[in-house]
N, C-alpha and C positions, 0 to 999 in steps of 0.2 A: 305320878302315880295315880295320885286321887282322883276319882270318881263318883258320878252323881248317882245316886241312890233311885232306883227303880220307884216309881209311883206307886202307891197304896190302892188296891191291897194287894197284899203280895202275890207275886206269880205264881201260879202253879204248872208245873209240868204233868200235861195231861191229854188227853185226845191226841190228833194227830199235829198239832201246832200250826205254825207259819207254814205254808207251800214256798218252795224255792220261788216258783213264780213271780209271787209278790216280792222277795227278797231282790229280784231281776230289774224292779222297776222301782226300788224304793231311793228318793230323789237322796236323802239324807245319808245312806250308804252310798251311794253314789259319790256323792261329795268328799266323802274323806280322804284326802293328801295319801296319794301315793308312794310309797318309799322302795327302795331295793333293797334285796337280803345284804350285801354288804355294808349299804348304811345301818341298817339295825345293829349288827355285830359290830359296828364301830374298832376299837382298840380290844376287844373283850376275849381276854384268855381262853374264855370255857365259856359254853354256852350252855346252861343247864334250863331242864325243864323237870319242873314240878307236875307230879299228874296223880290226881285223886284216885283213879283207878287204869290199869290197863286198856288202853285204847283213847284216852281223853288226849294224852300226849302227841299221837297222831291226828286226831282228830281235828285237834287246836293248832297245833305246829309242825306237823309231819312236813309239811314243803318247807318251812325255814330249818328245821332240821338237816333235811337234805342237803340244800341249798349250802348250809354252813360248813358240812362234812366235805361237799364238794370244793369248798373255797379254802380246807384244808385246815377248819378252827375242831378243836376237840367239843364234842359235845358229849353231853350226862344226861339221862334221865332217872331221877328220883320219882320210884313207884309208891305212893302212900298205901294203897292196900291194893290187895289181888283182888279184889272185884267178886269175892268168893257169895255174897247175899243178892246176886243180880236176878235169880230165879230162884225165890224160896219155896216155892209151890212144887218143883219138877222131884220127882223120886228119884228119877234118871240121873238128877245133876245136882247133888248134894254140892255143899260146902267146900268138902277136901277135894270133890272132883272137878268143880270149876276151878279153884285155886290151882292145881296145878295143872290146868288147861290153859288159864288164862296168863300165867306165867310162858308158858311153852308159846303160847299165841303171842306174846310181847316180844319174847326172844326172835321169832322170826321177821314180825315187823320190822325189826331196828335190823335185820339182815337185807329186808326189801329195802331199805334206805340207806344202805350201803354202811352200815354199824355192825355191833354183835352183842352178846349179853353182856361182857365186860363193861360197855356204857351204860348199865343200869345197875343201879342200886334198888334193893327190894326192902321196905320196910316193916311189910307186915302187920298194920295197924286194921283193925277191923274195918271192913266193907259196913260204913253205914253209921258209924262210930265213930268219926274223927273228931268232932266236935267234942266230944268226951275227952278228947286225948289232946286237943288242942296245944296245949301248953308245951306236953312233951313233944309232939310235932317240931315246934320251933325250935327246941334244945336239939333235937334230931338233925334240923335243917342247918342250924347255925355249926354244928360240926362238919358239916358235906361242904357249905360253900368255902370258896376260897378267894383271896384279894382278886381283883381281875375279872370275876366273873360278871354274867350277863345273866340273870335269874327268871324265867317266865312262871309264874302261878296263873290258877283259873282266876277268873274275873270273881269280886267278893259278892257280887249281887248275882251270881250265876242262876241260883234259884235252887240248886241243888245244898243240901245242906253240908254234906262232904266237899263238895266244889268250894264253897263259900269259906268254911274251915281252912281248907287246904289255902285257899287263896290269902286269907288274914296272915295265918302263920308264915306264908313264905314272904309277905311282904315285911313282917315282925323280924325274920331271921335276916331279909336283906338290908334292912335298916341298924340291926346289931351288927352283921359284918361288914358295913359302909360297902355295899356292893348296887349295882344298878339292878334295878326289879320293873317288869312290866308286866300285862297280864294278858290273859287270852280268854274269850268266851265260849262254851260251848253249847249248853242248854239254854244259854239267852238266845238263841236263833230259834227255838222253838216259840218263846211266847214273847217278844218283843213286837212292838209296831213296827213295822216298814213303812208307814205310811205318815206319822208324825212329821210335822216342819222339822225336827232336829234329833237327834240322835241322844240318848242317853248319858255316853260322857262327856267330858269337857276336851280330853286328850285325847285323840286317836289314830290308826293310821292303818292302812292296807299295805299289805308286804306282798309285791308282786313277783307269783311263782313262775318261772319260764316252764317251759312244757318237758324237761325232763325230770325237774321237780312235782311239777304235778301230777307226772306218770308213776314213778317213785312212791310219791304219797298212796295213790290211789289201791297199788297193790299191796302197800303195807296194811292201807284200809281193811283189805279181803285176807289178812292174815288172823281176823279177829272173831273167825267162824261161829265162836257159841254167840256172840251178840249179832249178828246177824241171820240166824237161825237156820245155818247151813251145819248142823250135826244130828244124829239121829235121836231120838229119846225127847226131843223140845215139845211139849205138847201145849206150845203158848205162843202169843206174838214175841218176837224178838225184841229186845233192847232196841237194836239197830236198823229197820226194814226200810228199804227202799228212800222213802219219802224224806227219811232222817240224813242216810247216807248224802243224799243230792246235796245238801248244804253244807259239805267239806268238799265237796268237787269241783269248788271256784277255782278260776286263777289267782288268786288271792288268800290271804290270810289277814285278819285284823289282830293286832294290838294294842291295848290301850296304856297310856302312859307316856 
């Protein structure tokens, strides 16, 4: 579960980030060992995805979630925030409207993966303020985790403060409950260097996705219309334009640990 800290200065999520074409030629990414979904799940009674915002679970782990459901494993998502602060300067999309929309989008995405809203726990912590409620989040997660779970949280150095706080809380809760934990990157693909001689993780692997899992994941991604700008009244660039979603249409997902 231990991972290498990114080099200083602290990475920033700005601009268009690293194009997917550069990741396609990354030698260190291509050299990561590949595992099948069933080997990741092993004897886990339940796959639990802890997501800082609605869409992170699908972007980072949607293929594995769909594969787990197809293999008959129980799958559960813990959505830490409702992502209501993503467009603070958009008068037609205030926080209350975004909260309702993103909860609905998450439920739709789960259905696309062969699941439903009963597989989701909404914690409702404030978007952008998870680090201020980190101790509370640990307590909430400990109460949700069960013996035999495999729990996935965002990488603790993902560069988004909500992601990092959620990742730390997930690892702490997993340790307290004695369950296996792995991490998944989301925004790291935006700022990491694909051309270094080695990646930033001591232990990581690529989880191969079959065509069916890839297709269902991409359908689930499209459910997040507010993040892709496919809604009326959004007068700014969306959070997930095409050059960002391209990073999550790969035939594999990366897990750390």
